[in-house]
Every structure is written in structure tokens, then in C-alpha cells.
Steps between C-alpha positions, in 0.01 A plus 500: 500500500734261320366174634125498446313183585386380152237227507354341187180290505167455330140611533343189647648152537220243511454440127443133421632561145841564650540127570795356312597848373589603856347278763576125501231303325386310812531787749179563694356844454511544876880483471526757216577795730769312690668407171462853359665654810808289446549660161368859542521734804175684439150446360205723426177345631226570251233271649436776757347709216241235431423391857541697820811353668487366851774516761509129558551430125792737487655368816485152355688626193775645714550162658578353158770756419838611640472783760661749259259423215276798417138528381332783320122501566283628219210711623158339476283606207250665740770759558604558140262369233164447666490780754174517697355697787652263756857515372621612842386172649686314225813706575480406870467130420790525257720673758437224752626243246797711391610541863550124517778531239631826642525348845724226364715755318410345165275774351685669215210722397130538440435555126208718402453439126249744358325426164512715191149630568617644832553840340658811634188673630425672836286211630771245435776720644304539823433131518860404442613739773247348739613147407865579554411645841299187590802280414755734658769326698562227238751532216278604206538483121262661250482393141306728264378367164391846376761741373326812640614415854856557386550861609716672752230576757423124524866410534543763774201372694622139480845610618341692789308191604802274443306293245690331214396560142525172313715491190331298227609331181200475266397520135554834326134599470328838519367588844731276697761657729857543386766263628650762728774471756338741741581410862267624776661289776825311556323185384455406135218273391522389137220298337565349159172429322637407161444689178206313345331799341247292303348349813536783753149638465314194381677215676438333835722475804720243322506601133552870582833415657604218259839628398858376522771762536796451262859485627565852370191634669604343827851638470352847458287446813807374686696813413215722615450309828872505571513876447191578703609273784772756589219739595303261717522277801286224354391399150214254458442360151184301418439331167130480413536308174400178664364308200691183433747579775654780299520710817733257677712456193542875454553557874786251509660654191471854631669396826796368302529817294491726802779300658716554194432876500587524867848351454 
């Protein structure tokens, strides 16, 4: 697998603070996605965690992007963080929306990002298995935030189900998973959250990820991505350090470093 499809993008795109730093000052927010898709080939949609996505919304997004542009859809919080008795109904609604992207050939993956408190206990293992079955048929990625999920029986089950284990770059803090290079499918999904250890537990959705990777850190990431790309068909890289447009700056730099290492 010498020619993996490597796509670099960001987690989200509709940040008003990216004006001037990335988007033209006078660009309407309704035009952000169209502009973004001219620069990056892939985006992770995080709004779908906060609000249940609708098929018509996603179809409208595809009309603003090139036909080969890919979306990752983050699973709604009712499936990962606020799980209730009616989660199956939420899963069905989510699948209807996801199918709109899949039908256009623009769904890269569904990302199930599980919180630190989602510990490795029997109840959670059963639930995760049921959720993966409910979403079966879509390309799935699971991101664990708790290190105890990192064991061989979990990797084997993900491989059996053809579910991708997300690789994560994060602060070096006790309890968080290691930055492994474990592949459970022929797809790699790499999320870079930054290394802001002082804000990881106490910060909000912006300050927690407020971090700018240095050139040396990005070169190290580029070497790793280049090496792992030889084992995969596709590599999706999503920068989550969105504060002050640091994600787009780092994404552009990483793309350049990878090109140099591929020469």
C-alpha cells in the first residue's frame, strides 16, 4: 500500500474567529465551507455532536463542495456522552442523516468519541458493541479517552467489526491513552488535540485545545504519518486545536512537511 490517500483537515470549519487569519474578512459565514473546501479535501463536522444532524442540512453542504470532498460526521452526544434509554431512536435518526452523505460518496467516517468517564466496565462494553451494531454499514471510527480500553481484546474486536481505532495526539497526562500506531482497519484516523496539559481537565471546548504545534513537532508527526501511510489505504488527519485558527495553520504546515518526506 504505497499510495495511501492522505487527507489533512480540521475539526470544524465555521469559526468566526478564523476571519482574516484564514477566511477573507468580508466573506459571509454561509460561504465558509465553500472556501474551506478549496483549501482542504476533508473536514470533521463537530456540530453533529451538539445537534442531531438532518439529511437536508448535510445534502446542502455537499452542494457547496467538490464531489471528491469528504466529511467525517461526529456522533451525536446522545450516543456517546449523554446516553439515555432511547439511544436506539437517536441512532436511527443519526443513520438517516449519515446516509445522505454516504449516498453522495462523501462520507469518510462516523466518529464515536467517548469521554474519559466512559470506563472499561462490562456495562459500557455491552453498550459500545450494541452501538457499533446499530451503526453497522457505515465506516466507523472510535476514539477512547480512557487508557484502560487499550488492550488486545478490544483491538481484536474492533478489527473483527472493521472499526477504526482513532490515533490521538494529546497531552501527556495520567489516565489518557497512549499515542499508539495500532491499526484495526486499512483506514487511519488521526486527531490532533494539542498538548495543553494545564487546561485539559479544567478548560472548555476552546481553551482545552488551545495549542500551536511547533515546526519540530509537526515534522515528527509528518514522519509518523508518512510511515504509517504505507500500511493503509487512507489516512485522515484532523486538527482540533481550533483556537485562533491554529488548526488551519498547523494543517497547512503538516501538508508541506509530508510532501517533503514523500519525495
